[in-house]
N, CA, C, O and the ligand as a Tripos MOL2 file, in Angstrom:
@<TRIPOS>MOLECULE
protein
  265   263    67     0     0
PROTEIN
NO_CHARGES

@<TRIPOS>ATOM
      1 N           3.4130   -6.3860   -5.4940 N.3       1 MET1
      2 CA          3.0470   -5.6660   -6.7210 C.3       1 MET1
      3 C           2.1340   -4.4870   -6.3880 C.2       1 MET1
      4 O           1.2040   -4.6100   -5.5920 O.2       1 MET1
      5 N           2.4180   -3.3400   -7.0130 N.am      2 LYS2
      6 CA          1.5450   -2.1760   -6.8110 C.3       2 LYS2
      7 C           0.4450   -2.1860   -7.8720 C.2       2 LYS2
      8 O           0.6730   -2.5190   -9.0350 O.2       2 LYS2
      9 N          -0.7470   -1.8120   -7.4320 N.am      3 TYR3
     10 CA         -1.8980   -1.7960   -8.3420 C.3       3 TYR3
     11 C          -2.4790   -0.3910   -8.4530 C.2       3 TYR3
     12 O          -2.3900    0.4210   -7.5330 O.2       3 TYR3
     13 N          -3.0760   -0.1370   -9.6120 N.am      4 TYR4
     14 CA         -3.6570    1.1710   -9.9080 C.3       4 TYR4
     15 C          -5.0030    0.9840  -10.5990 C.2       4 TYR4
     16 O          -5.2320   -0.0070  -11.2930 O.2       4 TYR4
     17 N          -5.8840    1.9560  -10.3950 N.am      5 VAL5
     18 CA         -7.1440    1.9470  -11.1440 C.3       5 VAL5
     19 C          -7.1710    3.1660  -12.0600 C.2       5 VAL5
     20 O          -6.8090    4.2730  -11.6630 O.2       5 VAL5
     21 N          -7.6040    2.9360  -13.2800 N.am      6 ASN6
     22 CA         -7.6760    3.9770  -14.3020 C.3       6 ASN6
     23 C          -8.8160    4.9520  -13.9920 C.2       6 ASN6
     24 O          -9.9220    4.5240  -13.6610 O.2       6 ASN6
     25 N          -8.5540    6.2530  -14.0970 N.am      7 HIS7
     26 CA         -9.6260    7.2480  -13.9190 C.3       7 HIS7
     27 C         -10.6220    7.1690  -15.0750 C.2       7 HIS7
     28 O         -11.8230    7.3640  -14.8910 O.2       7 HIS7
     29 N         -10.1080    6.8840  -16.2540 N.am      8 GLU8
     30 CA        -10.9560    6.8650  -17.4420 C.3       8 GLU8
     31 C         -11.6540    5.5180  -17.5510 C.2       8 GLU8
     32 O         -11.1460    4.4980  -17.0840 O.2       8 GLU8
     33 N         -12.8100    5.5310  -18.1680 N.am      9 THR9
     34 CA        -13.5770    4.2950  -18.2610 C.3       9 THR9
     35 C         -13.4510    3.6710  -19.6430 C.2       9 THR9
     36 O         -13.1260    4.3240  -20.6340 O.2       9 THR9
     37 N         -13.7230    2.3840  -19.6530 N.am     10 LYS10
     38 CA        -13.6490    1.6060  -20.8790 C.3      10 LYS10
     39 C         -15.0120    0.9370  -21.0620 C.2      10 LYS10
     40 O         -15.6830    0.6180  -20.0810 O.2      10 LYS10
     41 N         -15.4160    0.7300  -22.2930 N.am     11 ASN11
     42 CA        -16.6770    0.0360  -22.5820 C.3      11 ASN11
     43 C         -17.8540    0.6200  -21.8080 C.2      11 ASN11
     44 O         -18.6670   -0.1140  -21.2460 O.2      11 ASN11
     45 N         -17.9340    1.9510  -21.7840 N.am     12 GLY12
     46 CA        -19.0950    2.5950  -21.1870 C.3      12 GLY12
     47 C         -19.2130    2.5090  -19.6860 C.2      12 GLY12
     48 O         -20.3070    2.2870  -19.1680 O.2      12 GLY12
     49 N         -18.1190    2.6800  -18.9750 N.am     13 GLY13
     50 CA        -18.2520    2.8460  -17.5340 C.3      13 GLY13
     51 C         -17.4530    1.9160  -16.6530 C.2      13 GLY13
     52 O         -17.6290    1.9340  -15.4350 O.2      13 GLY13
     53 N         -16.5830    1.1080  -17.2190 N.am     14 THR14
     54 CA        -15.7670    0.2090  -16.4100 C.3      14 THR14
     55 C         -14.3780    0.8020  -16.1780 C.2      14 THR14
     56 O         -13.6940    1.1960  -17.1220 O.2      14 THR14
     57 N         -13.9760    0.8590  -14.9160 N.am     15 HIS15
     58 CA        -12.6390    1.3230  -14.5570 C.3      15 HIS15
     59 C         -11.7290    0.1020  -14.4410 C.2      15 HIS15
     60 O         -12.0320   -0.8380  -13.7050 O.2      15 HIS15
     61 N         -10.6160    0.1210  -15.1680 N.am     16 VAL16
     62 CA         -9.7630   -1.0610  -15.2430 C.3      16 VAL16
     63 C          -8.6070   -0.9560  -14.2410 C.2      16 VAL16
     64 O          -7.9720    0.0890  -14.1010 O.2      16 VAL16
     65 N          -8.3590   -2.0670  -13.5540 N.am     17 VAL17
     66 CA         -7.2600   -2.1590  -12.5870 C.3      17 VAL17
     67 C          -6.0320   -2.7660  -13.2750 C.2      17 VAL17
     68 O          -6.1200   -3.7900  -13.9520 O.2      17 VAL17
     69 N          -4.8670   -2.0950  -13.0790 N.am     18 HIS18
     70 CA         -3.6070   -2.5790  -13.6510 C.3      18 HIS18
     71 C          -2.5560   -2.7430  -12.5690 C.2      18 HIS18
     72 O          -2.6330   -2.1200  -11.5100 O.2      18 HIS18
     73 N          -1.5710   -3.5890  -12.8460 N.am     19 SER19
     74 CA         -0.3920   -3.6610  -11.9880 C.3      19 SER19
     75 C           0.6490   -2.6800  -12.5140 C.2      19 SER19
     76 O           0.5470   -2.1900  -13.6390 O.2      19 SER19
     77 N           1.6490   -2.4020  -11.6820 N.am     20 GLU20
     78 CA          2.6700   -1.4130  -12.0550 C.3      20 GLU20
     79 C           3.4920   -1.8430  -13.2670 C.2      20 GLU20
     80 O           4.0940   -0.9990  -13.9320 O.2      20 GLU20
     81 N           3.5270   -3.1230  -13.5610 N.am     21 GLU21
     82 CA          4.3590   -3.6000  -14.6650 C.3      21 GLU21
     83 C           3.6130   -3.6890  -15.9970 C.2      21 GLU21
     84 O           4.1850   -4.0860  -17.0120 O.2      21 GLU21
     85 N           2.3530   -3.3220  -15.9840 N.am     22 CYS22
     86 CA          1.5520   -3.4920  -17.2010 C.3      22 CYS22
     87 C           1.9460   -2.4940  -18.2900 C.2      22 CYS22
     88 O           2.2070   -1.3220  -18.0170 O.2      22 CYS22
     89 N           1.9810   -2.9770  -19.5060 N.am     23 GLN23
     90 CA          2.2850   -2.0990  -20.6440 C.3      23 GLN23
     91 C           1.1340   -1.1160  -20.8980 C.2      23 GLN23
     92 O           1.3200   -0.1040  -21.5740 O.2      23 GLN23
     93 N          -0.0380   -1.4100  -20.3630 N.am     24 PHE24
     94 CA         -1.2040   -0.5400  -20.5620 C.3      24 PHE24
     95 C          -1.4890    0.3480  -19.3510 C.2      24 PHE24
     96 O          -2.5400    0.9850  -19.2810 O.2      24 PHE24
     97 N          -0.5630    0.3910  -18.4070 N.am     25 LEU25
     98 CA         -0.7400    1.2330  -17.2190 C.3      25 LEU25
     99 C          -0.9130    2.6970  -17.6460 C.2      25 LEU25
    100 O          -0.0800    3.2330  -18.3770 O.2      25 LEU25
    101 N          -2.0020    3.3440  -17.1870 N.am     26 PRO26
    102 CA         -2.2180    4.7420  -17.5950 C.3      26 PRO26
    103 C          -1.1740    5.6850  -16.9860 C.2      26 PRO26
    104 O          -0.5130    5.3400  -16.0060 O.2      26 PRO26
    105 N          -1.0340    6.8670  -17.5710 N.am     27 ASN27
    106 CA         -0.1190    7.8750  -17.0390 C.3      27 ASN27
    107 C          -0.5050    8.2570  -15.6140 C.2      27 ASN27
    108 O          -1.6420    8.0660  -15.1840 O.2      27 ASN27
    109 N           0.4740    8.8000  -14.8940 N.am     28 GLU28
    110 CA          0.2940    9.1160  -13.4820 C.3      28 GLU28
    111 C          -0.9240    9.9920  -13.1920 C.2      28 GLU28
    112 O          -1.5820    9.8230  -12.1660 O.2      28 GLU28
    113 N          -1.2210   10.9220  -14.0890 N.am     29 ASP29
    114 CA         -2.3430   11.8240  -13.8550 C.3      29 ASP29
    115 C          -3.6840   11.1930  -14.2010 C.2      29 ASP29
    116 O          -4.7320   11.8140  -14.0290 O.2      29 ASP29
    117 N          -3.6470    9.9610  -14.6870 N.am     30 LYS30
    118 CA         -4.8990    9.2920  -15.0740 C.3      30 LYS30
    119 C          -5.1450    8.0110  -14.2880 C.2      30 LYS30
    120 O          -5.8990    7.1430  -14.7290 O.2      30 LYS30
    121 N          -4.5110    7.8920  -13.1250 N.am     31 ARG31
    122 CA         -4.6830    6.6690  -12.3530 C.3      31 ARG31
    123 C          -4.6500    6.9790  -10.8670 C.2      31 ARG31
    124 O          -4.0950    7.9970  -10.4530 O.2      31 ARG31
    125 N          -5.2420    6.1060  -10.0640 N.am     32 THR32
    126 CA         -5.2020    6.2070   -8.6140 C.3      32 THR32
    127 C          -4.4820    4.9810   -8.0760 C.2      32 THR32
    128 O          -4.8140    3.8540   -8.4430 O.2      32 THR32
    129 N          -3.4960    5.1930   -7.2070 N.am     33 ALA33
    130 CA         -2.7890    4.0750   -6.5890 C.3      33 ALA33
    131 C          -3.7160    3.3780   -5.5950 C.2      33 ALA33
    132 O          -4.3630    4.0240   -4.7700 O.2      33 ALA33
    133 N          -3.7660    2.0570   -5.6890 N.am     34 LEU34
    134 CA         -4.6160    1.2730   -4.7870 C.3      34 LEU34
    135 C          -3.8080    0.7130   -3.6250 C.2      34 LEU34
    136 O          -4.3550    0.4620   -2.5510 O.2      34 LEU34
    137 N          -2.5140    0.5160   -3.8350 N.am     35 GLY35
    138 CA         -1.6530   -0.0390   -2.7910 C.3      35 GLY35
    139 C          -0.8250   -1.1840   -3.3270 C.2      35 GLY35
    140 O          -0.8810   -1.5270   -4.5080 O.2      35 GLY35
    141 N          -0.0540   -1.7670   -2.4220 N.am     36 ASP36
    142 CA          0.8860   -2.8260   -2.7740 C.3      36 ASP36
    143 C           0.3350   -4.1340   -2.2160 C.2      36 ASP36
    144 O           0.2700   -4.3180   -1.0010 O.2      36 ASP36
    145 N          -0.0580   -5.0380   -3.1020 N.am     37 TYR37
    146 CA         -0.7080   -6.2750   -2.6690 C.3      37 TYR37
    147 C          -0.1040   -7.4890   -3.3660 C.2      37 TYR37
    148 O           0.4620   -7.3860   -4.4550 O.2      37 TYR37
    149 N          -0.2360   -8.6330   -2.7160 N.am     38 ALA38
    150 CA          0.2680   -9.8820   -3.2950 C.3      38 ALA38
    151 C          -0.6430  -10.3590   -4.4230 C.2      38 ALA38
    152 O          -0.1860  -10.9830   -5.3800 O.2      38 ALA38
    153 N          -1.9530  -10.0550   -4.3000 N.am     39 LYS39
    154 CA         -2.9090  -10.5660   -5.2830 C.3      39 LYS39
    155 C          -3.7930   -9.4500   -5.8270 C.2      39 LYS39
    156 O          -4.0960   -8.4760   -5.1390 O.2      39 LYS39
    157 N          -4.1900   -9.6200   -7.0690 N.am     40 CYS40
    158 CA         -5.0640   -8.6240   -7.6640 C.3      40 CYS40
    159 C          -6.4310   -8.5940   -6.9820 C.2      40 CYS40
    160 O          -7.1120   -7.5690   -6.9960 O.2      40 CYS40
    161 N          -6.8310   -9.7190   -6.3840 N.am     41 GLU41
    162 CA         -8.1350   -9.7570   -5.6980 C.3      41 GLU41
    163 C          -8.2310   -8.6530   -4.6430 C.2      41 GLU41
    164 O          -9.2680   -8.0040   -4.5040 O.2      41 GLU41
    165 N          -7.1500   -8.4520   -3.9120 N.am     42 THR42
    166 CA         -7.1480   -7.4280   -2.8570 C.3      42 THR42
    167 C          -7.2520   -6.0380   -3.4760 C.2      42 THR42
    168 O          -7.9810   -5.1780   -2.9820 O.2      42 THR42
    169 N          -6.5190   -5.8330   -4.5560 N.am     43 ALA43
    170 CA         -6.5730   -4.5380   -5.2360 C.3      43 ALA43
    171 C          -7.9790   -4.2690   -5.7630 C.2      43 ALA43
    172 O          -8.4480   -3.1310   -5.7310 O.2      43 ALA43
    173 N          -8.6480   -5.3060   -6.2430 N.am     44 MET44
    174 CA        -10.0080   -5.1470   -6.7700 C.3      44 MET44
    175 C         -10.9610   -4.6550   -5.6850 C.2      44 MET44
    176 O         -11.8260   -3.8170   -5.9420 O.2      44 MET44
    177 N         -10.7960   -5.1820   -4.4650 N.am     45 LYS45
    178 CA        -11.6650   -4.7610   -3.3660 C.3      45 LYS45
    179 C         -11.5160   -3.2680   -3.1120 C.2      45 LYS45
    180 O         -12.5020   -2.5630   -2.8950 O.2      45 LYS45
    181 N         -10.2760   -2.7920   -3.1420 N.am     46 HIS46
    182 CA        -10.0270   -1.3680   -2.9040 C.3      46 HIS46
    183 C         -10.5290   -0.5290   -4.0820 C.2      46 HIS46
    184 O         -11.0260    0.5810   -3.8950 O.2      46 HIS46
    185 N         -10.3960   -1.0620   -5.2760 N.am     47 ALA47
    186 CA        -10.8880   -0.3410   -6.4560 C.3      47 ALA47
    187 C         -12.4030   -0.1550   -6.3770 C.2      47 ALA47
    188 O         -12.9430    0.8530   -6.8320 O.2      47 ALA47
    189 N         -13.0790   -1.1460   -5.7900 N.am     48 LYS48
    190 CA        -14.5420   -1.0690   -5.6680 C.3      48 LYS48
    191 C         -14.9730   -0.0130   -4.6620 C.2      48 LYS48
    192 O         -16.1120    0.4520   -4.6980 O.2      48 LYS48
    193 N         -14.0650    0.3700   -3.7630 N.am     49 ASP49
    194 CA        -14.3580    1.4900   -2.8650 C.3      49 ASP49
    195 C         -14.3500    2.8130   -3.6340 C.2      49 ASP49
    196 O         -15.0230    3.7680   -3.2460 O.2      49 ASP49
    197 N         -13.5910    2.8590   -4.7160 N.am     50 GLU50
    198 CA        -13.4610    4.0810   -5.5240 C.3      50 GLU50
    199 C         -14.5510    4.1760   -6.5930 C.2      50 GLU50
    200 O         -15.1260    5.2410   -6.8190 O.2      50 GLU50
    201 N         -14.8170    3.0560   -7.2360 N.am     51 TYR51
    202 CA        -15.7310    3.0490   -8.3810 C.3      51 TYR51
    203 C         -16.6760    1.8560   -8.2940 C.2      51 TYR51
    204 O         -16.3050    0.7840   -7.8150 O.2      51 TYR51
    205 N         -17.8920    2.0600   -8.7590 N.am     52 ALA52
    206 CA        -18.8960    0.9990   -8.6790 C.3      52 ALA52
    207 C         -18.5850   -0.1460   -9.6390 C.2      52 ALA52
    208 O         -18.7930   -1.3130   -9.3080 O.2      52 ALA52
    209 N         -18.0880    0.1890  -10.8230 N.am     53 THR53
    210 CA        -17.8550   -0.8320  -11.8390 C.3      53 THR53
    211 C         -16.3740   -0.9270  -12.1590 C.2      53 THR53
    212 O         -15.8030   -0.0170  -12.7610 O.2      53 THR53
    213 N         -15.7550   -2.0190  -11.7580 N.am     54 VAL54
    214 CA        -14.3240   -2.2140  -12.0100 C.3      54 VAL54
    215 C         -14.0890   -3.5980  -12.5980 C.2      54 VAL54
    216 O         -14.8940   -4.5130  -12.4290 O.2      54 VAL54
    217 N         -12.9610   -3.7260  -13.2950 N.am     55 ASN55
    218 CA        -12.5750   -5.0120  -13.8680 C.3      55 ASN55
    219 C         -11.0560   -5.0760  -13.8930 C.2      55 ASN55
    220 O         -10.3830   -4.0540  -14.0290 O.2      55 ASN55
    221 N         -10.5210   -6.2860  -13.7610 N.am     56 GLY56
    222 CA         -9.0750   -6.4550  -13.8730 C.3      56 GLY56
    223 C          -8.6460   -6.4170  -15.3280 C.2      56 GLY56
    224 O          -9.3740   -6.8670  -16.2130 O.2      56 GLY56
    225 N          -7.4600   -5.8780  -15.5700 N.am     57 CYS57
    226 CA         -6.9140   -5.8440  -16.9320 C.3      57 CYS57
    227 C          -6.6450   -7.2760  -17.4100 C.2      57 CYS57
    228 O          -6.0950   -8.0910  -16.6700 O.2      57 CYS57
    229 N          -7.0310   -7.5650  -18.6270 N.am     58 ALA58
    230 CA         -6.8510   -8.9080  -19.1800 C.3      58 ALA58
    231 C          -5.3720   -9.2650  -19.3220 C.2      58 ALA58
    232 O          -5.0120  -10.4410  -19.2720 O.2      58 ALA58
    233 N          -4.5260   -8.2710  -19.4960 N.am     59 THR59
    234 CA         -3.0980   -8.5110  -19.7220 C.3      59 THR59
    235 C          -2.3350   -8.7330  -18.4210 C.2      59 THR59
    236 O          -1.5770   -9.6950  -18.3030 O.2      59 THR59
    237 N          -2.5320   -7.8440  -17.4370 N.am     60 CYS60
    238 CA         -1.7190   -7.9380  -16.2250 C.3      60 CYS60
    239 C          -2.4560   -8.5880  -15.0590 C.2      60 CYS60
    240 O          -1.8180   -9.0550  -14.1150 O.2      60 CYS60
    241 N          -3.7860   -8.6280  -15.1060 N.am     61 CYS61
    242 CA         -4.5670   -9.2030  -14.0060 C.3      61 CYS61
    243 C          -5.5800  -10.2160  -14.5430 C.2      61 CYS61
    244 O          -6.7760  -10.0810  -14.2870 O.2      61 CYS61
    245 N          -5.1200  -11.2260  -15.2820 N.am     62 PRO62
    246 CA         -6.0760  -12.1690  -15.8920 C.3      62 PRO62
    247 C          -6.9350  -12.8920  -14.8510 C.2      62 PRO62
    248 O          -8.0690  -13.2780  -15.1340 O.2      62 PRO62
    249 N          -6.3890  -13.0710  -13.6500 N.am     63 ASP63
    250 CA         -7.1640  -13.7480  -12.5950 C.3      63 ASP63
    251 C          -8.3520  -12.9160  -12.1410 C.2      63 ASP63
    252 O          -9.3210  -13.4520  -11.6030 O.2      63 ASP63
    253 N          -8.2790  -11.5990  -12.3600 N.am     64 CYS64
    254 CA         -9.3430  -10.6970  -11.9110 C.3      64 CYS64
    255 C         -10.1170  -10.1170  -13.0840 C.2      64 CYS64
    256 O         -10.9210   -9.2010  -12.9120 O.2      64 CYS64
    257 N          -9.8770  -10.6420  -14.2590 N.am     65 HIS65
    258 CA        -10.5600  -10.1410  -15.4600 C.3      65 HIS65
    259 C         -11.7760  -11.0050  -15.7690 C.2      65 HIS65
    260 O         -11.6970  -12.2340  -15.7590 O.2      65 HIS65
    261 N         -12.8960  -10.3530  -16.0430 N.am     66 ASP66
    262 CA        -14.0400  -11.1300  -16.5370 C.3      66 ASP66
    263 C         -14.8660  -10.3200  -17.5040 C.2      66 ASP66
    264 O         -15.8690  -10.8120  -18.0220 O.2      66 ASP66
    265 ZN         -2.9430   -4.0630  -17.2350 Zn       67 ZN67
@<TRIPOS>BOND
     1     1     2 1
     2     2     3 1
     3     3     4 2
     4     3     5 am
     5     5     6 1
     6     6     7 1
     7     7     8 2
     8     7     9 am
     9     9    10 1
    10    10    11 1
    11    11    12 2
    12    11    13 am
    13    13    14 1
    14    14    15 1
    15    15    16 2
    16    15    17 am
    17    17    18 1
    18    18    19 1
    19    19    20 2
    20    19    21 am
    21    21    22 1
    22    22    23 1
    23    23    24 2
    24    23    25 am
    25    25    26 1
    26    26    27 1
    27    27    28 2
    28    27    29 am
    29    29    30 1
    30    30    31 1
    31    31    32 2
    32    31    33 am
    33    33    34 1
    34    34    35 1
    35    35    36 2
    36    35    37 am
    37    37    38 1
    38    38    39 1
    39    39    40 2
    40    39    41 am
    41    41    42 1
    42    42    43 1
    43    43    44 2
    44    43    45 am
    45    45    46 1
    46    46    47 1
    47    47    48 2
    48    47    49 am
    49    49    50 1
    50    50    51 1
    51    51    52 2
    52    51    53 am
    53    53    54 1
    54    54    55 1
    55    55    56 2
    56    55    57 am
    57    57    58 1
    58    58    59 1
    59    59    60 2
    60    59    61 am
    61    61    62 1
    62    62    63 1
    63    63    64 2
    64    63    65 am
    65    65    66 1
    66    66    67 1
    67    67    68 2
    68    67    69 am
    69    69    70 1
    70    70    71 1
    71    71    72 2
    72    71    73 am
    73    73    74 1
    74    74    75 1
    75    75    76 2
    76    75    77 am
    77    77    78 1
    78    78    79 1
    79    79    80 2
    80    79    81 am
    81    81    82 1
    82    82    83 1
    83    83    84 2
    84    83    85 am
    85    85    86 1
    86    86    87 1
    87    87    88 2
    88    87    89 am
    89    89    90 1
    90    90    91 1
    91    91    92 2
    92    91    93 am
    93    93    94 1
    94    94    95 1
    95    95    96 2
    96    95    97 am
    97    97    98 1
    98    98    99 1
    99    99   100 2
   100    99   101 am
   101   101   102 1
   102   102   103 1
   103   103   104 2
   104   103   105 am
   105   105   106 1
   106   106   107 1
   107   107   108 2
   108   107   109 am
   109   109   110 1
   110   110   111 1
   111   111   112 2
   112   111   113 am
   113   113   114 1
   114   114   115 1
   115   115   116 2
   116   115   117 am
   117   117   118 1
   118   118   119 1
   119   119   120 2
   120   119   121 am
   121   121   122 1
   122   122   123 1
   123   123   124 2
   124   123   125 am
   125   125   126 1
   126   126   127 1
   127   127   128 2
   128   127   129 am
   129   129   130 1
   130   130   131 1
   131   131   132 2
   132   131   133 am
   133   133   134 1
   134   134   135 1
   135   135   136 2
   136   135   137 am
   137   137   138 1
   138   138   139 1
   139   139   140 2
   140   139   141 am
   141   141   142 1
   142   142   143 1
   143   143   144 2
   144   143   145 am
   145   145   146 1
   146   146   147 1
   147   147   148 2
   148   147   149 am
   149   149   150 1
   150   150   151 1
   151   151   152 2
   152   151   153 am
   153   153   154 1
   154   154   155 1
   155   155   156 2
   156   155   157 am
   157   157   158 1
   158   158   159 1
   159   159   160 2
   160   159   161 am
   161   161   162 1
   162   162   163 1
   163   163   164 2
   164   163   165 am
   165   165   166 1
   166   166   167 1
   167   167   168 2
   168   167   169 am
   169   169   170 1
   170   170   171 1
   171   171   172 2
   172   171   173 am
   173   173   174 1
   174   174   175 1
   175   175   176 2
   176   175   177 am
   177   177   178 1
   178   178   179 1
   179   179   180 2
   180   179   181 am
   181   181   182 1
   182   182   183 1
   183   183   184 2
   184   183   185 am
   185   185   186 1
   186   186   187 1
   187   187   188 2
   188   187   189 am
   189   189   190 1
   190   190   191 1
   191   191   192 2
   192   191   193 am
   193   193   194 1
   194   194   195 1
   195   195   196 2
   196   195   197 am
   197   197   198 1
   198   198   199 1
   199   199   200 2
   200   199   201 am
   201   201   202 1
   202   202   203 1
   203   203   204 2
   204   203   205 am
   205   205   206 1
   206   206   207 1
   207   207   208 2
   208   207   209 am
   209   209   210 1
   210   210   211 1
   211   211   212 2
   212   211   213 am
   213   213   214 1
   214   214   215 1
   215   215   216 2
   216   215   217 am
   217   217   218 1
   218   218   219 1
   219   219   220 2
   220   219   221 am
   221   221   222 1
   222   222   223 1
   223   223   224 2
   224   223   225 am
   225   225   226 1
   226   226   227 1
   227   227   228 2
   228   227   229 am
   229   229   230 1
   230   230   231 1
   231   231   232 2
   232   231   233 am
   233   233   234 1
   234   234   235 1
   235   235   236 2
   236   235   237 am
   237   237   238 1
   238   238   239 1
   239   239   240 2
   240   239   241 am
   241   241   242 1
   242   242   243 1
   243   243   244 2
   244   243   245 am
   245   245   246 1
   246   246   247 1
   247   247   248 2
   248   247   249 am
   249   249   250 1
   250   250   251 1
   251   251   252 2
   252   251   253 am
   253   253   254 1
   254   254   255 1
   255   255   256 2
   256   255   257 am
   257   257   258 1
   258   258   259 1
   259   259   260 2
   260   259   261 am
   261   261   262 1
   262   262   263 1
   263   263   264 2
@<TRIPOS>SUBSTRUCTURE
     1 MET1         2 RESIDUE 1 A MET
     2 LYS2         6 RESIDUE 1 A LYS
     3 TYR3        10 RESIDUE 1 A TYR
     4 TYR4        14 RESIDUE 1 A TYR
     5 VAL5        18 RESIDUE 1 A VAL
     6 ASN6        22 RESIDUE 1 A ASN
     7 HIS7        26 RESIDUE 1 A HIS
     8 GLU8        30 RESIDUE 1 A GLU
     9 THR9        34 RESIDUE 1 A THR
    10 LYS10       38 RESIDUE 1 A LYS
    11 ASN11       42 RESIDUE 1 A ASN
    12 GLY12       46 RESIDUE 1 A GLY
    13 GLY13       50 RESIDUE 1 A GLY
    14 THR14       54 RESIDUE 1 A THR
    15 HIS15       58 RESIDUE 1 A HIS
    16 VAL16       62 RESIDUE 1 A VAL
    17 VAL17       66 RESIDUE 1 A VAL
    18 HIS18       70 RESIDUE 1 A HIS
    19 SER19       74 RESIDUE 1 A SER
    20 GLU20       78 RESIDUE 1 A GLU
    21 GLU21       82 RESIDUE 1 A GLU
    22 CYS22       86 RESIDUE 1 A CYS
    23 GLN23       90 RESIDUE 1 A GLN
    24 PHE24       94 RESIDUE 1 A PHE
    25 LEU25       98 RESIDUE 1 A LEU
    26 PRO26      102 RESIDUE 1 A PRO
    27 ASN27      106 RESIDUE 1 A ASN
    28 GLU28      110 RESIDUE 1 A GLU
    29 ASP29      114 RESIDUE 1 A ASP
    30 LYS30      118 RESIDUE 1 A LYS
    31 ARG31      122 RESIDUE 1 A ARG
    32 THR32      126 RESIDUE 1 A THR
    33 ALA33      130 RESIDUE 1 A ALA
    34 LEU34      134 RESIDUE 1 A LEU
    35 GLY35      138 RESIDUE 1 A GLY
    36 ASP36      142 RESIDUE 1 A ASP
    37 TYR37      146 RESIDUE 1 A TYR
    38 ALA38      150 RESIDUE 1 A ALA
    39 LYS39      154 RESIDUE 1 A LYS
    40 CYS40      158 RESIDUE 1 A CYS
    41 GLU41      162 RESIDUE 1 A GLU
    42 THR42      166 RESIDUE 1 A THR
    43 ALA43      170 RESIDUE 1 A ALA
    44 MET44      174 RESIDUE 1 A MET
    45 LYS45      178 RESIDUE 1 A LYS
    46 HIS46      182 RESIDUE 1 A HIS
    47 ALA47      186 RESIDUE 1 A ALA
    48 LYS48      190 RESIDUE 1 A LYS
    49 ASP49      194 RESIDUE 1 A ASP
    50 GLU50      198 RESIDUE 1 A GLU
    51 TYR51      202 RESIDUE 1 A TYR
    52 ALA52      206 RESIDUE 1 A ALA
    53 THR53      210 RESIDUE 1 A THR
    54 VAL54      214 RESIDUE 1 A VAL
    55 ASN55      218 RESIDUE 1 A ASN
    56 GLY56      222 RESIDUE 1 A GLY
    57 CYS57      226 RESIDUE 1 A CYS
    58 ALA58      230 RESIDUE 1 A ALA
    59 THR59      234 RESIDUE 1 A THR
    60 CYS60      238 RESIDUE 1 A CYS
    61 CYS61      242 RESIDUE 1 A CYS
    62 PRO62      246 RESIDUE 1 A PRO
    63 ASP63      250 RESIDUE 1 A ASP
    64 CYS64      254 RESIDUE 1 A CYS
    65 HIS65      258 RESIDUE 1 A HIS
    66 ASP66      262 RESIDUE 1 A ASP
    67 ZN67       265 GROUP 0 **** ****
């Protein structure tokens, strides 16, 4: 599964990580590709290299959402 992090923030500063199949995946110009991983946990680690505050999408990455 390919994962992406949203450029735009939600709830005052959180960048949300989505999988490629998510209905809430942002448009191409509003997301950064994180890579192709088996688990969202790995994508989250890479997202944290980009942004200090990240969270998994509740819809596509419930295991990484809190
Ligand atoms: Zn999502």
